[in-house]
PLY file of the C-alpha trace (Angstrom):
ply
format ascii 1.0
element vertex 162
property float x
property float y
property float z
element edge 161
property int vertex1
property int vertex2
end_header
127.33 105.87 81.56
126.45 109.45 80.79
128.21 112.14 82.87
125.02 113.84 84.11
123.52 110.49 85.12
126.66 109.70 87.14
126.47 113.11 88.81
122.79 112.56 89.61
123.47 109.18 91.24
126.40 110.68 93.15
124.10 113.49 94.34
121.64 110.90 95.59
124.43 109.26 97.58
126.05 112.45 98.87
122.81 113.90 100.18
120.77 110.78 100.92
123.31 108.46 102.52
124.51 110.65 105.41
121.00 111.77 106.28
119.57 108.25 105.99
122.30 106.57 108.02
122.09 109.30 110.66
118.31 108.78 110.83
118.74 105.04 111.35
121.30 105.59 114.12
119.11 108.27 115.72
116.04 106.02 115.62
117.94 103.34 117.48
119.56 105.77 119.92
116.74 108.22 120.69
115.05 106.01 123.30
118.37 105.88 125.17
118.75 109.65 124.99
115.16 110.35 126.06
114.93 107.94 128.96
118.55 107.57 130.02
118.04 103.82 130.01
119.11 101.47 127.27
116.37 98.88 127.66
114.27 100.08 124.71
117.36 100.52 122.53
118.46 96.99 123.41
114.96 95.73 122.55
115.05 97.49 119.17
118.50 96.13 118.35
117.63 92.65 119.60
114.38 92.52 117.68
115.36 94.15 114.39
119.14 93.55 114.27
119.33 91.55 111.03
116.49 93.51 109.46
118.30 96.78 110.16
121.45 95.51 108.45
119.30 94.53 105.45
117.68 97.97 105.50
121.09 99.70 105.35
122.29 97.52 102.46
118.99 97.99 100.60
119.20 101.74 101.29
122.56 102.00 99.55
121.19 100.14 96.53
117.96 102.18 96.57
119.89 105.46 96.46
121.42 104.39 93.15
118.04 103.41 91.70
116.41 106.57 93.07
119.16 108.80 91.64
118.73 107.22 88.23
114.94 107.55 88.43
115.16 111.21 89.45
117.58 111.91 86.60
115.26 110.35 84.03
112.20 112.17 85.44
113.94 115.55 85.42
115.34 114.90 81.95
111.84 114.14 80.65
110.49 117.41 82.09
108.61 116.13 85.15
108.06 118.60 87.99
110.34 118.74 91.01
107.55 117.68 93.37
106.52 114.69 91.24
110.17 113.68 90.84
110.69 113.99 94.60
107.58 111.91 95.30
108.68 109.16 92.91
112.23 109.22 94.29
111.04 109.03 97.89
108.48 106.34 97.16
110.92 104.09 95.30
113.72 104.46 97.86
111.39 103.87 100.81
109.57 101.03 99.07
112.85 99.21 98.44
114.21 99.63 101.97
111.02 98.93 103.90
110.06 95.97 101.70
113.50 94.48 102.32
113.11 95.15 106.04
109.68 93.47 106.12
110.88 90.46 104.11
113.77 89.90 106.50
111.42 90.25 109.48
109.09 87.73 107.84
111.91 85.27 107.30
113.61 85.63 110.69
110.81 86.20 113.20
108.91 83.12 114.32
106.30 84.66 116.59
104.00 87.63 116.05
105.22 88.34 112.50
102.21 90.51 111.77
102.84 92.72 114.79
106.53 93.01 113.93
105.70 94.26 110.41
103.34 97.03 111.53
106.10 99.52 112.58
107.94 99.25 109.22
104.68 99.76 107.30
103.96 102.89 109.33
107.58 103.98 108.82
107.20 103.55 105.04
104.21 105.89 104.92
105.72 108.49 107.27
109.16 108.42 105.63
107.72 108.70 102.13
105.67 111.76 103.08
108.49 113.44 105.00
111.22 112.79 102.45
109.04 113.90 99.54
108.94 117.40 100.98
112.49 117.52 102.34
115.46 115.39 101.26
113.80 114.08 98.10
112.93 117.61 97.01
116.49 118.78 97.66
117.92 115.88 95.67
115.47 116.50 92.80
116.41 120.20 92.81
120.15 119.50 92.69
119.65 116.93 89.92
117.61 119.48 87.98
120.48 121.96 88.33
122.87 119.29 87.06
120.62 118.64 84.06
120.29 122.34 83.26
124.06 122.86 83.13
125.31 122.94 79.57
127.69 120.11 78.78
131.31 120.71 77.77
130.39 119.98 74.14
127.62 122.58 74.22
130.00 125.10 75.80
132.64 124.56 73.12
129.96 124.88 70.40
128.86 128.23 71.80
132.46 129.44 72.00
133.13 128.30 68.43
130.01 130.06 67.18
131.01 133.30 68.92
134.50 133.30 67.46
133.34 132.79 63.86
0 1
1 2
2 3
3 4
4 5
5 6
6 7
7 8
8 9
9 10
10 11
11 12
12 13
13 14
14 15
15 16
16 17
17 18
18 19
19 20
20 21
21 22
22 23
23 24
24 25
25 26
26 27
27 28
28 29
29 30
30 31
31 32
32 33
33 34
34 35
35 36
36 37
37 38
38 39
39 40
40 41
41 42
42 43
43 44
44 45
45 46
46 47
47 48
48 49
49 50
50 51
51 52
52 53
53 54
54 55
55 56
56 57
57 58
58 59
59 60
60 61
61 62
62 63
63 64
64 65
65 66
66 67
67 68
68 69
69 70
70 71
71 72
72 73
73 74
74 75
75 76
76 77
77 78
78 79
79 80
80 81
81 82
82 83
83 84
84 85
85 86
86 87
87 88
88 89
89 90
90 91
91 92
92 93
93 94
94 95
95 96
96 97
97 98
98 99
99 100
100 101
101 102
102 103
103 104
104 105
105 106
106 107
107 108
108 109
109 110
110 111
111 112
112 113
113 114
114 115
115 116
116 117
117 118
118 119
119 120
120 121
121 122
122 123
123 124
124 125
125 126
126 127
127 128
128 129
129 130
130 131
131 132
132 133
133 134
134 135
135 136
136 137
137 138
138 139
139 140
140 141
141 142
142 143
143 144
144 145
145 146
146 147
147 148
148 149
149 150
150 151
151 152
152 153
153 154
154 155
155 156
156 157
157 158
158 159
159 160
160 161
């Protein structure tokens, strides 16, 4: 695998994973912090427990795919905003589709109602991450792509010494 592609995927993980995991934990814990009671948090965990585990696993896989996609978009000259939108859409599509599939397979009653929050979350998260985390990741990947490689550096040095 090409060095800049590896760095781009690593960037996706280093920026995306901590923020994403923290967001998941905060989403589960905010009701407890706001109300001082754990009933809503217990309801969220009880209802979406297995789906949340699937979301985290899918998220880690999606960061790899998103990092590779962003690298290829930047390399082909796409704009930062378009790259960020594609990155955010793909990552969120993977995680929320996985979440909804697990809900569909594990919930026996009111499946449709249980899938509405993840669909809303997909739209909201895609919009928010396009203009925040996704844009930051696209920017850093663009910086990685604009760095001359070691071979290019040695060629420049060799040309200057001749």
